[in-house]
TORDRENGU-163425 format. One record per residue (C-alpha): residue number from 1; chain; x, y negated, z negated. Coordinates in steps of 0.05 Angstrom, whole numbers, plus 5000, padded with zeros to 4 digits. Example, Ala and Ser with C-alpha at 12.3 -4.5 7.8 and 13.67 -1.06 7.14 Angstrom:
2
- roba, domi, x, y, z
- 1, A, 5246, 5090, 4844
- 2, A, 5273, 5021, 4857
//
This chain:
324
- roba, domi, x, y, z
- 1, A, 5661, 8248, 2799
- 2, A, 5599, 8278, 2827
- 3, A, 5596, 8298, 2900
- 4, A, 5536, 8297, 2945
- 5, A, 5519, 8344, 3007
- 6, A, 5518, 8301, 3070
- 7, A, 5469, 8305, 3128
- 8, A, 5485, 8337, 3191
- 9, A, 5536, 8298, 3237
- 10, A, 5503, 8236, 3268
- 11, A, 5497, 8220, 3340
- 12, A, 5540, 8153, 3328
- 13, A, 5567, 8155, 3398
- 14, A, 5498, 8140, 3429
- 15, A, 5486, 8088, 3378
- 16, A, 5550, 8055, 3389
- 17, A, 5539, 8054, 3465
- 18, A, 5470, 8025, 3461
- 19, A, 5492, 7976, 3408
- 20, A, 5547, 7954, 3454
- 21, A, 5500, 7941, 3509
- 22, A, 5453, 7899, 3469
- 23, A, 5511, 7860, 3441
- 24, A, 5539, 7847, 3507
- 25, A, 5471, 7822, 3535
- 26, A, 5464, 7775, 3476
- 27, A, 5535, 7751, 3479
- 28, A, 5527, 7735, 3554
- 29, A, 5481, 7677, 3529
- 30, A, 5509, 7661, 3456
- 31, A, 5583, 7650, 3470
- 32, A, 5633, 7648, 3410
- 33, A, 5589, 7677, 3356
- 34, A, 5606, 7751, 3350
- 35, A, 5594, 7757, 3275
- 36, A, 5529, 7727, 3281
- 37, A, 5505, 7768, 3339
- 38, A, 5530, 7832, 3302
- 39, A, 5492, 7811, 3238
- 40, A, 5428, 7803, 3283
- 41, A, 5440, 7871, 3313
- 42, A, 5450, 7902, 3239
- 43, A, 5386, 7873, 3216
- 44, A, 5351, 7900, 3280
- 45, A, 5374, 7970, 3263
- 46, A, 5362, 7965, 3188
- 47, A, 5286, 7950, 3203
- 48, A, 5295, 7882, 3171
- 49, A, 5276, 7812, 3190
- 50, A, 5325, 7755, 3208
- 51, A, 5323, 7684, 3186
- 52, A, 5367, 7636, 3224
- 53, A, 5375, 7570, 3192
- 54, A, 5416, 7512, 3217
- 55, A, 5410, 7440, 3242
- 56, A, 5375, 7427, 3308
- 57, A, 5410, 7443, 3373
- 58, A, 5462, 7496, 3354
- 59, A, 5423, 7555, 3387
- 60, A, 5381, 7583, 3337
- 61, A, 5321, 7594, 3385
- 62, A, 5370, 7616, 3437
- 63, A, 5398, 7673, 3393
- 64, A, 5326, 7696, 3378
- 65, A, 5304, 7694, 3448
- 66, A, 5365, 7730, 3479
- 67, A, 5360, 7787, 3431
- 68, A, 5285, 7793, 3445
- 69, A, 5299, 7792, 3518
- 70, A, 5354, 7845, 3513
- 71, A, 5298, 7894, 3491
- 72, A, 5245, 7922, 3536
- 73, A, 5186, 7914, 3488
- 74, A, 5131, 7872, 3470
- 75, A, 5152, 7800, 3448
- 76, A, 5108, 7745, 3422
- 77, A, 5128, 7674, 3404
- 78, A, 5097, 7630, 3347
- 79, A, 5113, 7556, 3350
- 80, A, 5102, 7535, 3276
- 81, A, 5070, 7471, 3271
- 82, A, 5030, 7434, 3217
- 83, A, 4963, 7448, 3248
- 84, A, 4975, 7524, 3259
- 85, A, 4924, 7566, 3223
- 86, A, 4936, 7634, 3190
- 87, A, 4885, 7665, 3236
- 88, A, 4935, 7640, 3295
- 89, A, 4983, 7688, 3265
- 90, A, 4946, 7749, 3244
- 91, A, 4883, 7750, 3288
- 92, A, 4806, 7737, 3282
- 93, A, 4742, 7775, 3288
- 94, A, 4699, 7746, 3343
- 95, A, 4626, 7759, 3357
- 96, A, 4617, 7794, 3421
- 97, A, 4548, 7774, 3448
- 98, A, 4544, 7829, 3498
- 99, A, 4560, 7886, 3449
- 100, A, 4526, 7849, 3391
- 101, A, 4582, 7863, 3342
- 102, A, 4645, 7835, 3322
- 103, A, 4709, 7853, 3353
- 104, A, 4780, 7840, 3330
- 105, A, 4823, 7794, 3371
- 106, A, 4899, 7806, 3352
- 107, A, 4940, 7745, 3333
- 108, A, 5011, 7729, 3355
- 109, A, 5042, 7779, 3304
- 110, A, 5022, 7840, 3340
- 111, A, 5088, 7850, 3379
- 112, A, 5150, 7888, 3373
- 113, A, 5193, 7827, 3363
- 114, A, 5163, 7763, 3338
- 115, A, 5195, 7697, 3345
- 116, A, 5176, 7651, 3293
- 117, A, 5201, 7579, 3317
- 118, A, 5214, 7529, 3261
- 119, A, 5174, 7569, 3210
- 120, A, 5182, 7517, 3155
- 121, A, 5146, 7464, 3195
- 122, A, 5079, 7502, 3184
- 123, A, 5041, 7493, 3117
- 124, A, 5054, 7542, 3062
- 125, A, 4986, 7577, 3072
- 126, A, 5002, 7592, 3145
- 127, A, 5073, 7616, 3126
- 128, A, 5042, 7663, 3076
- 129, A, 4999, 7694, 3131
- 130, A, 5068, 7732, 3147
- 131, A, 5079, 7765, 3081
- 132, A, 5039, 7829, 3090
- 133, A, 5060, 7839, 3159
- 134, A, 5135, 7831, 3145
- 135, A, 5133, 7876, 3083
- 136, A, 5081, 7930, 3097
- 137, A, 5080, 7928, 3177
- 138, A, 5003, 7918, 3179
- 139, A, 4954, 7864, 3178
- 140, A, 4889, 7862, 3142
- 141, A, 4833, 7818, 3170
- 142, A, 4764, 7816, 3135
- 143, A, 4776, 7881, 3099
- 144, A, 4802, 7920, 3154
- 145, A, 4872, 7941, 3161
- 146, A, 4910, 7943, 3230
- 147, A, 4979, 7978, 3236
- 148, A, 5036, 7944, 3272
- 149, A, 5073, 7987, 3325
- 150, A, 5144, 8002, 3309
- 151, A, 5198, 7974, 3316
- 152, A, 5176, 7909, 3285
- 153, A, 5222, 7851, 3274
- 154, A, 5211, 7780, 3256
- 155, A, 5264, 7729, 3277
- 156, A, 5249, 7663, 3247
- 157, A, 5287, 7597, 3253
- 158, A, 5286, 7538, 3209
- 159, A, 5317, 7474, 3199
- 160, A, 5346, 7453, 3129
- 161, A, 5298, 7437, 3080
- 162, A, 5326, 7368, 3074
- 163, A, 5306, 7351, 3148
- 164, A, 5240, 7308, 3152
- 165, A, 5175, 7344, 3167
- 166, A, 5194, 7410, 3137
- 167, A, 5167, 7451, 3080
- 168, A, 5209, 7499, 3035
- 169, A, 5195, 7573, 3048
- 170, A, 5158, 7605, 2989
- 171, A, 5205, 7650, 2949
- 172, A, 5162, 7712, 2964
- 173, A, 5176, 7702, 3036
- 174, A, 5248, 7685, 3037
- 175, A, 5253, 7751, 2994
- 176, A, 5224, 7790, 3055
- 177, A, 5278, 7764, 3104
- 178, A, 5333, 7818, 3102
- 179, A, 5390, 7767, 3119
- 180, A, 5398, 7692, 3134
- 181, A, 5449, 7667, 3184
- 182, A, 5475, 7596, 3200
- 183, A, 5499, 7591, 3271
- 184, A, 5547, 7532, 3258
- 185, A, 5576, 7487, 3310
- 186, A, 5617, 7524, 3365
- 187, A, 5693, 7518, 3375
- 188, A, 5709, 7467, 3429
- 189, A, 5734, 7521, 3476
- 190, A, 5668, 7558, 3463
- 191, A, 5627, 7496, 3474
- 192, A, 5662, 7482, 3538
- 193, A, 5647, 7551, 3562
- 194, A, 5574, 7540, 3544
- 195, A, 5573, 7476, 3584
- 196, A, 5599, 7511, 3646
- 197, A, 5549, 7572, 3637
- 198, A, 5488, 7533, 3621
- 199, A, 5504, 7473, 3664
- 200, A, 5494, 7518, 3728
- 201, A, 5426, 7546, 3703
- 202, A, 5394, 7581, 3645
- 203, A, 5431, 7646, 3630
- 204, A, 5367, 7672, 3596
- 205, A, 5336, 7680, 3667
- 206, A, 5392, 7732, 3686
- 207, A, 5387, 7771, 3623
- 208, A, 5355, 7841, 3635
- 209, A, 5332, 7891, 3581
- 210, A, 5387, 7944, 3564
- 211, A, 5345, 7982, 3513
- 212, A, 5268, 7996, 3500
- 213, A, 5226, 8005, 3440
- 214, A, 5238, 8080, 3437
- 215, A, 5311, 8071, 3438
- 216, A, 5308, 8023, 3380
- 217, A, 5265, 8077, 3339
- 218, A, 5316, 8131, 3355
- 219, A, 5372, 8086, 3333
- 220, A, 5335, 8072, 3270
- 221, A, 5330, 8143, 3254
- 222, A, 5405, 8150, 3262
- 223, A, 5417, 8096, 3213
- 224, A, 5369, 8124, 3164
- 225, A, 5414, 8187, 3161
- 226, A, 5476, 8152, 3144
- 227, A, 5506, 8175, 3077
- 228, A, 5508, 8127, 3018
- 229, A, 5546, 8157, 2956
- 230, A, 5519, 8150, 2884
- 231, A, 5581, 8105, 2870
- 232, A, 5565, 8062, 2928
- 233, A, 5493, 8059, 2907
- 234, A, 5512, 8038, 2837
- 235, A, 5560, 7985, 2862
- 236, A, 5502, 7953, 2899
- 237, A, 5457, 7953, 2840
- 238, A, 5511, 7923, 2794
- 239, A, 5525, 7868, 2843
- 240, A, 5452, 7853, 2849
- 241, A, 5443, 7855, 2773
- 242, A, 5499, 7807, 2766
- 243, A, 5461, 7751, 2802
- 244, A, 5406, 7755, 2748
- 245, A, 5456, 7745, 2693
- 246, A, 5495, 7689, 2727
- 247, A, 5491, 7625, 2690
- 248, A, 5489, 7586, 2754
- 249, A, 5426, 7616, 2774
- 250, A, 5355, 7610, 2752
- 251, A, 5327, 7664, 2799
- 252, A, 5366, 7722, 2816
- 253, A, 5359, 7774, 2872
- 254, A, 5301, 7823, 2871
- 255, A, 5301, 7900, 2872
- 256, A, 5279, 7890, 2945
- 257, A, 5347, 7853, 2956
- 258, A, 5381, 7915, 2931
- 259, A, 5343, 7960, 2982
- 260, A, 5357, 7909, 3036
- 261, A, 5429, 7905, 3020
- 262, A, 5438, 7984, 3020
- 263, A, 5395, 7990, 3089
- 264, A, 5439, 7933, 3120
- 265, A, 5503, 7968, 3096
- 266, A, 5482, 8032, 3129
- 267, A, 5470, 7998, 3196
- 268, A, 5537, 7970, 3192
- 269, A, 5570, 8031, 3178
- 270, A, 5535, 8061, 3239
- 271, A, 5559, 8003, 3283
- 272, A, 5626, 8020, 3260
- 273, A, 5620, 8094, 3278
- 274, A, 5617, 8118, 3206
- 275, A, 5565, 8165, 3180
- 276, A, 5580, 8137, 3110
- 277, A, 5576, 8070, 3074
- 278, A, 5637, 8039, 3041
- 279, A, 5640, 7988, 2987
- 280, A, 5667, 7938, 3040
- 281, A, 5602, 7946, 3077
- 282, A, 5567, 7924, 3014
- 283, A, 5617, 7864, 3005
- 284, A, 5615, 7837, 3075
- 285, A, 5541, 7836, 3075
- 286, A, 5528, 7809, 3002
- 287, A, 5527, 7735, 3023
- 288, A, 5478, 7739, 3083
- 289, A, 5432, 7786, 3049
- 290, A, 5430, 7755, 2975
- 291, A, 5445, 7682, 2981
- 292, A, 5380, 7656, 3010
- 293, A, 5342, 7691, 2956
- 294, A, 5373, 7657, 2899
- 295, A, 5359, 7589, 2864
- 296, A, 5410, 7549, 2832
- 297, A, 5403, 7516, 2759
- 298, A, 5400, 7440, 2755
- 299, A, 5470, 7443, 2727
- 300, A, 5499, 7484, 2785
- 301, A, 5466, 7435, 2834
- 302, A, 5497, 7375, 2798
- 303, A, 5564, 7412, 2803
- 304, A, 5554, 7421, 2877
- 305, A, 5549, 7492, 2872
- 306, A, 5519, 7535, 2930
- 307, A, 5488, 7605, 2930
- 308, A, 5534, 7625, 2977
- 309, A, 5594, 7607, 2932
- 310, A, 5564, 7639, 2873
- 311, A, 5555, 7707, 2912
- 312, A, 5625, 7704, 2933
- 313, A, 5649, 7692, 2862
- 314, A, 5607, 7753, 2840
- 315, A, 5637, 7795, 2895
- 316, A, 5706, 7779, 2873
- 317, A, 5687, 7792, 2800
- 318, A, 5648, 7859, 2803
- 319, A, 5696, 7916, 2800
- 320, A, 5698, 7962, 2861
- 321, A, 5672, 8034, 2853
- 322, A, 5719, 8093, 2860
- 323, A, 5698, 8131, 2922
- 324, A, 5724, 8201, 2941
//
């Protein structure tokens, strides 16, 4: 088996301390959902975007707002509605009478953290306005390209497609979200604690930033240096390729999904104070990273299969690599 030279030791202690502060700040608002909070933090450090999907009232927007408020950086919220225009998102050129020239007025996407609330209530045309900024970290308006400042993260919430008044996200946009997470209903004890905490006031008002934009940029650099062996990389590719050959799927995961899976695994390893990725990291992130990109066949839908179940079956069937 081939061996590879690893990079210099990582400053994982600082990353862990910063991550714990952010996690603690978010969990002061979101109670009983440590796995959901960890996934959101993983996506942030992996330079990805997060899609939060669930029924109304379970805390989707609260999670997005608490993560944004824990960071001392620019935050903009976009309330997606049927009448929202693409220019409201990206910006528009406006004629300045005094200067006698057009000047660019940035849209809501020009921020470090963009909260897209109920993204699937806007028309597909408006949803598509997010494609360029999510993938290339830039916006092009009237032939001029404007870069977006780092870090840049989109946290979008949506109700299930079956809910009235929603539009399904285009496949190209779903593929740009690194991971999808469902909040789920809280445990009764956690719901009781939530009633006690939120009944006395809004805990968001007491939430103070515990990291700034430069901190996140530095942490991202630490995550980038996490080592991924050739065997683990091959395992990720094999797992994603298996989705394209599955008889239950008419659309498998894209090469972008492979990149997102590996990057998320590097962030997960760093959060566990490791400077290398294990196959377990790939396995634990396969469902949130891959499932929302897949489309079931008609037969699989009739059999009441889900994309999450298909991914779990593939994880159980694809053999693990041998790692030194």
